[in-house]
C-alpha positions in Angstrom: 215.8 103.9 66.0 218.3 105.8 64.0 221.9 104.9 63.4 223.4 106.6 66.4 225.3 104.8 69.1 222.8 103.3 71.5 225.2 102.9 74.4 224.5 105.0 77.6 227.0 107.0 79.6 225.3 106.8 82.9 224.8 103.8 85.2 225.3 100.3 83.8 222.2 98.8 82.3 220.5 95.8 83.8 219.8 92.8 81.5 216.2 93.8 80.8 217.3 97.4 79.8 220.1 96.0 77.6 217.7 93.7 75.9 215.6 96.7 74.9 218.6 98.4 73.3 219.6 95.2 71.5 216.2 94.8 70.0 215.5 98.4 69.0 219.0 99.5 67.9 219.9 99.6 64.2 222.8 100.7 62.1 222.3 102.8 58.9 222.6 99.6 56.8 219.8 97.9 58.7 217.3 100.6 58.0 215.1 99.8 54.9 214.4 102.2 52.2 210.9 102.5 50.6 209.6 103.8 47.3 208.8 107.5 47.2 205.3 106.8 45.8 204.3 104.3 48.5 202.1 106.7 50.4 200.2 107.6 47.2 199.6 104.0 46.3 198.3 103.1 49.7 196.1 106.2 49.9 194.6 105.5 46.4 194.0 101.8 47.2 192.4 102.5 50.5 190.1 105.2 49.1 189.1 103.0 46.2 188.2 100.2 48.6 186.3 102.3 51.1 184.5 105.0 49.0 181.6 102.6 48.1 180.9 102.1 51.8 180.9 105.8 52.5 178.1 106.3 50.0 175.9 104.5 52.5 176.6 107.0 55.3 173.9 109.5 56.2 174.4 112.9 54.7 177.0 114.9 56.6 178.5 112.0 58.6 182.1 110.9 58.4 183.6 107.5 59.2 186.0 107.6 62.2 188.3 104.6 62.7 190.8 104.1 65.5 192.5 101.0 66.7 189.8 100.2 69.3 186.9 100.5 66.9 188.7 98.5 64.2 189.7 95.7 66.7 186.2 95.6 68.2 184.3 95.3 64.8 186.6 92.5 63.7 185.7 90.7 66.9 182.1 90.3 68.2 180.0 92.9 66.4 177.2 92.6 68.9 179.6 93.5 71.7 181.0 96.3 69.7 177.5 97.9 69.2 176.7 97.4 72.9 179.9 99.2 74.0 179.4 101.9 71.5 176.0 102.6 73.0 177.5 103.1 76.5 178.9 106.5 77.3 182.6 106.5 78.1 183.5 106.6 81.8 186.9 107.0 83.3 187.9 104.1 85.6 191.1 103.5 87.5 192.5 101.0 85.0 192.1 103.4 82.0 193.2 106.5 84.0 196.3 104.6 85.1 197.6 104.5 81.5 197.3 108.3 81.2 199.1 108.9 84.5 201.9 106.6 83.6 202.3 108.1 80.1 202.5 111.6 81.7 205.1 110.3 84.1 207.2 108.9 81.3 206.9 112.2 79.5 208.1 114.1 82.6 211.0 111.6 83.1 212.3 112.2 79.6 213.1 115.8 80.5 213.5 115.5 84.3 216.6 117.1 85.8 218.1 115.3 88.7 217.3 111.9 90.2 214.1 110.3 89.1 212.0 109.4 92.1 209.0 107.4 90.9 206.5 108.5 93.6 207.4 112.1 93.0 206.9 111.9 89.2 203.6 110.1 89.7 202.4 112.9 92.0 203.6 115.5 89.4 201.8 113.6 86.7 198.5 113.5 88.7 198.8 117.2 89.5 199.4 118.0 85.8 196.5 115.9 84.6 194.1 117.5 87.1 194.4 120.8 85.3 195.5 119.9 81.7 192.8 117.5 80.4 189.2 118.6 81.0 187.3 115.2 81.1 190.1 113.4 83.0 190.7 116.4 85.3 187.1 116.5 86.4 187.1 112.8 87.1 190.4 113.1 89.1 189.1 115.9 91.1 186.0 113.9 92.1 187.9 110.9 93.4 187.7 109.9 97.0 190.9 109.6 99.0 190.7 105.8 98.8 190.2 105.9 95.0 193.0 108.3 94.5 195.3 106.1 96.6 194.4 103.1 94.5 195.1 104.9 91.3 198.4 106.2 92.6 199.4 102.8 93.7 198.6 101.1 90.4 200.3 103.9 88.4 203.4 103.8 90.6 203.7 100.0 90.1 203.5 100.3 86.3 205.8 103.3 86.1 208.4 101.7 88.4 208.4 98.6 86.1 208.9 100.9 83.1 212.0 102.5 84.8 213.3 99.1 85.7 212.9 97.6 82.2 213.8 100.5 79.9 217.1 102.4 79.6 216.9 106.2 80.1 215.7 107.8 76.9 218.2 110.2 75.4 217.0 113.3 73.7 219.0 112.3 70.6 216.6 109.4 70.2 213.8 111.8 69.7 211.4 110.2 72.2 207.8 111.3 72.1 205.0 110.0 74.3 201.4 109.8 73.3 202.2 110.8 69.7 199.0 111.6 67.8 198.7 110.0 64.3 196.0 111.1 61.9 195.1 110.7 58.3 192.1 112.1 56.4 191.0 110.4 53.2 188.1 110.5 50.7 187.8 114.3 51.0 187.7 114.1 54.7 184.9 111.6 54.9 187.3 108.9 56.3 189.4 109.7 59.4 192.1 107.3 60.6 193.2 108.3 64.1 195.6 106.9 66.7 197.9 107.7 69.6 201.1 105.8 70.1 202.4 105.3 73.6 206.0 106.0 72.6 207.9 106.8 69.4 211.6 106.8 68.9 213.7 108.1 66.0 212.6 109.4 62.7 212.9 108.7 58.9 215.8 110.1 57.0 214.8 110.7 53.4 213.1 107.5 52.2 215.0 105.4 54.8 212.9 104.2 57.7 214.0 105.0 61.2 211.0 105.5 63.5 210.1 102.9 66.1 206.5 102.8 67.5 206.0 101.2 70.9 202.9 100.3 72.9 203.5 99.7 76.6 201.3 97.0 77.9 200.4 95.4 81.3 199.1 91.8 81.5 199.5 89.1 78.9 200.2 89.1 75.2 197.4 89.4 72.7 197.3 89.1 68.9 195.3 92.2 68.7 198.2 94.3 70.1 200.2 93.5 66.9 197.2 94.5 64.7 196.9 97.8 66.6 200.6 98.6 65.9 200.2 97.7 62.2 197.3 100.1 62.0 199.6 102.8 63.4 202.2 101.9 60.8 199.6 102.4 58.0 198.5 105.8 59.3 202.1 106.9 59.7 203.0 105.8 56.2 200.0 107.7 54.7 200.9 110.7 56.8 204.7 110.9 56.3 205.4 108.8 53.2 207.9 106.6 55.0 206.8 103.6 57.2 208.2 103.2 60.7 211.1 100.8 60.8 209.9 98.7 63.7 206.8 98.1 65.7 207.0 96.8 69.3 204.7 95.8 72.1 206.4 95.9 75.5 204.9 93.9 78.3 206.0 95.5 81.5 204.8 92.7 83.8 207.0 90.2 81.9 209.8 92.6 80.8 209.3 91.2 77.3 209.5 93.1 74.0 207.7 91.7 70.9 209.0 93.5 67.8 207.9 93.3 64.2 209.7 94.9 61.2 207.4 96.9 58.8 207.2 95.7 55.2 205.1 96.7 52.2 203.3 93.4 52.6 202.4 94.3 56.2 201.0 97.6 55.1 198.9 96.1 52.3 197.5 93.4 54.6 196.6 96.1 57.1 195.0 98.2 54.4 192.7 95.3 53.5 191.8 94.9 57.2 190.9 98.6 57.5 188.8 98.5 54.4 187.0 95.4 55.6 186.5 97.0 59.0 185.1 100.2 57.4 182.5 98.1 55.5 181.5 96.3 58.7 181.1 99.6 60.6 178.9 101.1 58.0 176.8 98.0 57.5 175.9 97.4 61.1 175.6 101.0 62.2 173.9 102.6 59.2 173.1 99.8 56.8 170.7 97.7 58.9 172.7 94.5 58.7 172.3 92.3 61.9 175.5 92.2 63.9 177.4 88.9 64.0 178.0 87.3 67.4 181.4 85.7 68.2 181.4 84.1 71.6 184.7 84.1 73.5 186.4 85.2 76.6 185.2 88.9 76.3 181.7 87.6 76.9 182.5 87.7 80.6 182.4 91.5 80.6 180.2 92.2 77.6 177.3 94.7 78.4 175.1 92.6 76.1 175.7 89.4 78.0 172.3 89.0 79.6 170.5 89.2 76.2 172.9 87.1 74.2 172.0 83.4 74.0 175.3 82.5 72.2 177.4 84.3 74.8 175.6 82.8 77.8 175.9 79.3 76.3 179.6 79.8 75.7 180.1 80.9 79.4 178.1 78.0 80.7 180.2 75.6 78.7 183.4 77.2 79.9 182.3 77.2 83.5 181.1 73.6 83.3 177.5 74.4 84.3 
């Protein structure tokens, strides 16, 4: 965050809420300063590394990279291609995140007592008219499906309220903050959307914190996702975020990471390598590599993948 006082004036904070403030707070002296030409060096290095791959794209096509595509292509390439071929469909687990993020957005500016069931209902009502694809899906839900979505979203949102201190407007909280950078004359698009951002840079001194809210267990890919956001933010603004953090609501645990120039350069190499893989397997005709592992259990290519089936049989002891 920025160097303001992180104490709250309302109700006392519980230990989980206080832990968030202790981890995210920083005085002016703790905020690193970065070179004014950092964004230009990163942009130039990324363009130099990726432009040769873009020459292999069909005429008129751009290369779009977000955290999901990047993470998938660095995993099992066969699973990536199989999921890319399937049209996106809203499901209750994916819709839950959108409902919770909207509820958090409402809570930031809510006047009066925050009642979780009320804000979840308001979030659902807002999403039914605000977002075309999601709104159509919401309107088509049965009563049982809607009740299940509401129940899951309410559980997640209630955990957020329990674990996080109330967000002051002075902290500049923004939910679902879009991050985008276009390079190589618009042929390369880096795109992301952070769950929550706090603070902002002051001059060349870092101040922003980027947070992803998670349910379930920890995953090394979550840290890579945030590093991707940090790179896009740096190219976009010229100053990196000060801190990245995954917050695991089920565990009430925050996993922070300070952003350094080394972090950004390592992420740049990962993006460049991912771009090459994407172009090679989608447009270059290179056979996809198979990497058996836990995701094989829900991979759409499972029935036609000998390696994946063998891995599952070994794990299941059959």
